[in-house]
N, C-alpha and C positions, 0 to 999 in steps of 0.2 A: 698728698696729705697723709701722714701716718695716723692721724685721728680716725680716718675712715676704716683703715685696717683694724685698728683697736676696737672700734665700735662693732665691726663685723664679728670679731672674735668674741666679744662680750655677748653679743646677741646670740651667736651660735651656741654658746655655753648654756644659755637658758632656753634653748629649743626654738629660737626664732630663726627662720630661714632668711638670712641677710646676705647682701652682696655689697662689697666696697667698690665703688666706681668713682671716677674723677670727672670733673667738669672740663678739664683742660685736655682735649683729645690728643694734643701733641706730646703730653707727658704722662698721662694716666696709663697704668697697666691695663685697666679695663675702663674705657671711656663710657660715660653715660650715653644711653641710646633711648630713643623713643620707646622701643620694645621693652627695655628694662624698666623704664619709668612707668609704663602702662601696667606691667606685671606687678610692680610693688604695691603693697597695701599702704605703706608709709615711706616717705622719703625724707631723710635727714640731711640737711646741708650744714656743714660745720661752720660756715660763715656766709655773710651776705654776698661777698665777692663770688663764691662758688655758685650760689643761686643765680646771680646775675649772669654769670658766664654760661650756665646751662640754659637760661632763658634766651640768651643771644643765639645759642646753637640751634634752638628750636623755632627761630623766627620763620614764619611761613607755615607753621603748624599750630597756629593759635588755639584751635579747638582742642587739640590733644594737650597742649601745654596748660590750658585752663583746667583740665582734669588732673594734671600733675600738681598744680598749685594748691588744690583743695586737700591734698594729702601730704603736703610738705610742711616741714618744721625747720626753721633756721636757728641754729645755735650761734653763739659768739665765742668760738674756740680758736685760739691763736694756733698757727702752724709752727709751734716751737717745741713740741714734745716728741720724745722717742716712743717707739712702738711699745704699748702696754706699760708706759711709765705710770707709777702710782698716782701722780697728780692728775694725769689725763683720765685714768680709770675713774677716779673720784668725780671729776667734772662731768664725765659722760653719765655715770650712774645717778648723779644729782639731777641732771637735765632730762634723763630718760629713765623714769622709774621702772619701766618694764625690764630693764637690764638687771634689776635686783632680785628677780624671782626665778626660782628653779622650776624647770618643767618636769 
């Protein structure tokens, strides 16, 4: 999902240490891992399907996944945008106000 890379770029621009990862380990450049999920202070899933796929990957690690769910936010962003497209940037900044502040 290009949205993840766009969100990472926007976060990094305002001083947030962010990583774009994918829930589909067969296609993601950097697949989500339990280590990365534990490291994160906040986890943004661009859609419910990505969240569900990550939850499926972590079956058997319910205790750890429960800690992830508490810091997760699911957006409803379609996978139809190009990297840094103005529409996608606007959507992400509206959904994630922390992307609007300069560090």
